[in-house]
C-alpha positions as CSV (number, residue, x, y, z in Angstrom):
1,M,-11.8,47.6,176.6
2,Q,-14.7,49.9,176.5
3,V,-16.3,51.5,179.5
4,I,-19.7,53.1,179.5
5,V,-20.4,55.7,182.1
6,H,-23.8,57.1,182.8
7,Y,-23.0,60.5,184.4
8,P,-25.4,61.8,187.0
9,K,-27.6,64.6,186.0
10,E,-27.8,66.4,189.4
11,E,-25.0,68.8,190.2
12,A,-24.5,67.4,193.7
13,A,-24.2,63.9,192.3
14,Q,-21.7,65.1,189.7
15,H,-19.5,66.6,192.4
16,E,-19.7,63.4,194.4
17,L,-18.6,61.4,191.4
18,S,-15.8,63.8,190.7
19,A,-14.6,63.5,194.3
20,R,-14.7,59.7,194.2
21,V,-12.8,59.6,191.0
22,A,-10.2,61.9,192.4
23,Q,-9.8,59.8,195.6
24,C,-9.4,56.6,193.4
25,H,-6.7,58.3,191.4
26,A,-4.9,59.5,194.5
27,D,-5.0,56.0,196.0
28,A,-3.5,54.5,192.8
29,V,-0.7,57.1,192.8
30,I,0.1,56.4,196.5
31,R,0.0,52.7,196.0
32,Y,2.3,53.0,193.0
33,I,4.8,55.2,194.9
34,R,4.8,52.8,197.9
35,E,5.6,49.8,195.7
36,Q,8.6,51.4,194.1
37,P,12.1,50.2,195.3
38,W,13.2,53.8,195.9
39,S,14.5,55.3,199.1
40,R,12.2,57.2,201.4
41,E,13.8,60.4,200.4
42,Q,13.2,59.7,196.7
43,K,9.5,58.9,197.4
44,L,9.1,62.1,199.4
45,A,10.8,64.1,196.7
46,L,8.3,62.8,194.1
47,I,5.4,63.5,196.4
48,D,6.7,67.1,196.9
49,L,7.0,67.5,193.1
50,I,3.5,66.2,192.5
51,L,2.1,68.6,195.2
52,N,4.0,71.6,193.7
53,V,2.8,70.9,190.2
54,K,-0.8,70.5,191.5
55,S,-0.7,73.8,193.4
56,K,0.3,75.9,190.3
């Protein structure tokens, strides 16, 4: 599958696109974690791990 993206030329629009893509990715990660048959503690441990890696 090929996807063609026409990036915005204005800086403000580029920032908005970046924020929307980040939100979409975060929603997908959250949905994936919620669908797993893991315990609540395992899910929270994974979320903590993700946040710790991101903050470095």
